[in-house]
N, C-alpha and C positions, 0 to 999 in steps of 0.2 A: 510556585507553583508547588503544589500540595504535591506527597507520593504516591497516591489517588492518581494524578494527572498524568506523570508521571508514567503512570503502568496502564493509561488507556487504551492504548493501540497494542501492547501484549495482551487485553484482555477480548479482543475481537475473537466471534468466534470461527471456524473455519468457513462457515457458509457467508462472513458478512467479507471476509478476505477476498473468496471468492468472487464476492458482490463489487469488490470495489475494482478486483483485476479487469473482468471483463467489460467492465463502464470503460478503464480506460483504452483497453479494445475496442472497444467499439466505437469509442471516441479517435482515436489516433492512431488505429490498425494492430497487427504483430510485427513495425518492421523496427519497433523502438530498441535499440544498445542500452545497456544496463544503468546506465545516468539518465538520459533521458527517461528513461522510468522510471526514475528514480525524484526528478524532476515531479514530474507530471503526478507523482503515487501523494508527495508533501506538498503540494499544490493543490492539493485535494483536499487533505488531512486537514489544513491550513482552514477550511471555509468549513470544515465540519465543527459544530459545539460538543469540547471536548475532549479535542483532537489538538487542539494546537499545544503542541507540546514537541518541546525544545529536540531533544538525542532521543528517537528514536533507536529500539534496541535493533542492530542490523540481524543478531538473528532473524527477526521478524522479518526485517523489510528483504531479506534473502530469501525468505519463506512467499513472498510476496511476486519476488520471484521468477521464483521457480514455477507457480502458477502459471504466471504470465510464457515462461518459454515451454510451457507443457501442451496450451495453445496451437504453441505454431507445432506440434504435431499433430494434434487430432483433425 
């Protein structure tokens, strides 16, 4: 895997992160725990060309989890 492939997820825009999180919420609701959310997110990313990544940065995953958690309060 090249260096650029490893950084694909880190290069997602905030809008793209919100879009992915909203798709998870629409399909699975807002009752997922952290690990359920990550399982779905990582499964989605495996299906997107360019995002077949081995070790996404925890920082980015946690950022997307916070977006999901914020949706619960809206």
